[in-house]
C-alpha positions in Angstrom: 7.0 11.1 -3.8 10.0 13.5 -3.8 9.8 17.1 -2.8 10.1 18.1 -6.4 7.0 16.2 -7.3 4.8 17.3 -4.4 1.7 19.1 -5.6 1.3 22.7 -4.3 0.2 22.7 -0.6 -3.4 23.8 -0.1 -3.4 26.4 2.7 -6.5 27.7 4.5 -5.5 31.0 6.1 -7.8 31.7 9.0 -7.3 35.3 10.1 -10.0 37.9 11.0 -7.8 40.9 10.1 -8.9 41.4 6.5 -5.7 43.3 5.4 -3.3 40.8 7.0 -5.3 37.8 5.7 -5.2 39.2 2.1 -1.5 39.9 2.5 -0.6 36.4 3.7 -2.8 34.7 1.0 -1.1 36.8 -1.7 2.4 36.1 -0.4 1.8 32.4 -0.2 0.4 32.3 -3.7 3.5 34.1 -5.0 5.6 31.4 -3.4 3.8 28.6 -5.2 1.2 27.6 -2.6 -2.6 27.3 -3.2 -4.0 29.6 -0.5 -7.5 30.8 0.4 -8.5 33.1 3.2 -11.2 32.8 5.9 -12.3 35.3 8.6 -13.8 32.9 11.1 -13.9 29.3 12.3 -17.3 28.9 10.8 -16.1 29.9 7.3 -13.2 27.5 7.7 -15.4 24.6 8.6 -17.7 25.3 5.6 -14.7 25.2 3.4 -13.3 22.0 4.8 -16.6 20.2 4.5 -16.5 20.5 0.7 -12.8 21.1 -0.2 -9.7 19.2 0.9 -6.9 21.1 2.6 -3.3 20.3 3.5 -2.5 22.9 6.1 -4.6 25.3 8.2 -2.9 28.6 9.2 -4.7 29.8 12.4 -4.9 33.0 14.3 -5.8 32.5 18.0 -7.9 35.6 18.4 -10.7 34.7 16.1 -14.3 35.9 16.6 -16.5 33.3 18.2 -14.5 30.0 18.4 -10.9 30.9 19.1 -7.8 29.2 17.5 -7.2 26.9 20.4 -10.7 25.4 20.1 -10.4 25.2 16.3 -7.1 23.3 16.5 -8.5 20.9 19.1 -11.5 20.2 16.9 -9.5 19.8 13.7 -7.3 17.2 15.4 -10.5 15.2 16.0 -12.0 15.4 12.6 -9.3 15.9 10.0 -5.8 15.1 8.9 -4.3 18.5 8.3 -1.2 20.3 9.4 -1.9 23.2 11.8 0.3 26.3 11.9 -0.6 28.9 14.6 0.3 32.5 13.7 -0.5 34.8 16.5 0.6 37.9 18.4 0.6 35.8 21.6 4.3 35.1 22.2 4.4 34.0 25.8 5.7 30.6 26.6 2.5 29.5 28.2 0.5 30.6 25.1 2.9 28.6 22.9 2.7 25.5 25.1 -1.1 25.7 25.0 -1.1 26.1 21.2 1.1 23.1 20.7 -0.8 21.0 23.2 -4.1 21.7 21.5 -2.8 20.4 18.2 -0.6 22.9 16.5 2.4 21.5 14.5 4.1 24.9 14.3 3.7 28.0 16.4 4.9 31.3 15.0 4.6 34.8 16.5 3.5 37.9 14.6 5.0 39.8 12.9 6.6 36.9 11.0 8.9 37.1 8.0 7.0 35.6 5.1 10.1 33.7 3.9 10.2 32.1 7.4 6.5 31.3 7.3 6.8 29.8 3.8 9.8 27.7 4.8 7.9 26.4 7.9 4.9 25.4 5.8 7.1 23.7 3.2 8.9 21.8 6.0 5.6 20.7 7.6 4.3 19.6 4.3 7.3 17.4 3.7 6.9 15.8 7.1 3.2 15.2 6.5 3.9 13.6 3.1 6.4 11.2 4.6 4.0 10.2 7.4 1.1 9.7 5.0 3.2 7.4 2.7 4.2 5.4 5.7 0.6 4.8 6.9 -1.3 5.0 3.6 -4.1 2.4 3.5 -4.2 0.1 0.5 -7.8 1.2 -0.3 -9.6 4.6 0.1 -11.2 5.2 3.5 -15.0 5.7 3.1 -16.7 8.7 4.6 -19.5 9.0 7.1 -22.8 7.9 5.8 -26.4 6.9 6.6 -27.3 3.3 5.8 -30.3 1.0 6.1 -32.7 3.6 4.9 -31.1 6.2 7.2 -31.6 4.2 10.4 -27.8 3.6 10.9 -24.9 6.0 11.0 -21.7 4.5 9.6 -18.3 5.9 10.6 -15.4 6.1 8.1 -14.0 2.9 9.6 -17.2 0.9 9.1 -18.7 1.0 12.6 -22.5 1.3 12.5 -24.7 3.0 15.1 -28.4 2.3 15.2 -30.3 5.6 15.3 -33.5 6.6 17.1 -36.3 8.2 15.0 -35.4 11.7 16.1 -31.7 11.2 15.5 -32.4 9.9 12.0 -34.6 12.9 11.2 -32.0 15.3 12.6 -29.0 13.8 10.7 -30.6 13.3 7.2 -30.8 16.9 6.1 -27.3 17.6 7.6 -25.6 14.8 5.8 -27.5 15.6 2.6 -25.8 19.0 2.5 -22.3 18.8 4.0 -20.7 22.2 4.5 -24.1 24.0 4.5 -25.7 25.5 7.6 -29.1 23.8 8.1 -31.4 26.3 9.9 -33.0 25.3 13.2 -36.5 25.8 11.8 -35.8 23.3 9.0 -34.5 20.7 11.5 -37.4 21.3 13.8 -39.8 20.7 10.9 -38.0 17.4 10.1 -38.5 16.3 13.7 -42.1 17.2 14.5 -45.5 17.8 12.9 -46.1 20.7 15.3 -43.1 23.1 15.1 -44.8 25.8 17.1 -44.9 23.5 20.2 -41.3 22.3 19.8 -38.8 23.7 22.3 -35.6 24.6 20.2 -33.4 23.6 23.1 -34.4 20.0 22.5 -32.1 20.2 19.4 -29.1 20.9 21.7 -30.1 18.1 24.0 -30.5 15.7 21.0 -27.1 16.6 19.6 -25.4 16.3 23.0 -26.8 12.8 23.6 -25.9 11.8 20.0 -22.3 13.1 20.3 -21.9 11.2 23.6 -23.3 8.0 22.2 -21.2 8.2 19.0 -18.1 8.8 21.0 -18.8 5.9 23.5 -19.8 3.3 20.9 -17.5 4.2 18.0 -14.6 6.1 19.6 -15.0 8.9 17.1 -16.1 12.6 17.4 -19.3 13.5 15.5 -18.1 15.9 12.8 -20.8 18.5 13.4 -20.8 22.1 14.7 -23.5 24.4 16.0 -23.6 27.7 14.1 -24.5 30.3 16.7 -27.9 31.8 16.2 -28.6 29.9 13.0 -28.5 26.1 13.0 -26.0 23.2 12.6 -23.3 22.3 10.1 -22.1 18.9 9.1 -18.3 18.9 8.6 -17.6 15.4 7.3 -18.1 14.4 3.7 -21.1 12.2 3.2 -20.8 8.8 1.6 
């Protein structure tokens, strides 16, 4: 595919400054990109669970989960370009950003023409790489099989689930991109919610993450939503 026939890059602008975010989104749209704005990592994750994206534009100083952590996590669960746009211009900040997964590191204030050119250049490189490694058939998503008793990874590796893991995962995979409240998950796990210690959810998730990583080599595409519940980031099959 030539540069002329590339579809408009889909950009997720993740910036907590409302005015700056709206400005960047507007400027990118004027330059032919498809751009949407998000004020936090949580909002970005919800979007990515249901909508494909080519490039994520990341501020470092986000509320809650910062840009470094977001970049690191995106590198584990998604194939997207990452552009860090931040006021942190020291060399050690730049080195950290690039080491955690950024493809491009730009310092505020940035000229919008420079930003647009950087995004376009990154998109071209990504397109060339994807054509070189494109599989002959679509890669399936995460799914539950065998009546929900096995978790299948996108590359077909299956993990047998315990009863609690099955009950925990079923509502999450049924609604990717939606925060499932702790109370709903507890009700799926026990007949006596009042006697259930909510911290057991964290223990269950930690053990499941560890087991999935050890047995499949993949990161479980799930995030805790502080004070609310849990969010499945991968598409369900």
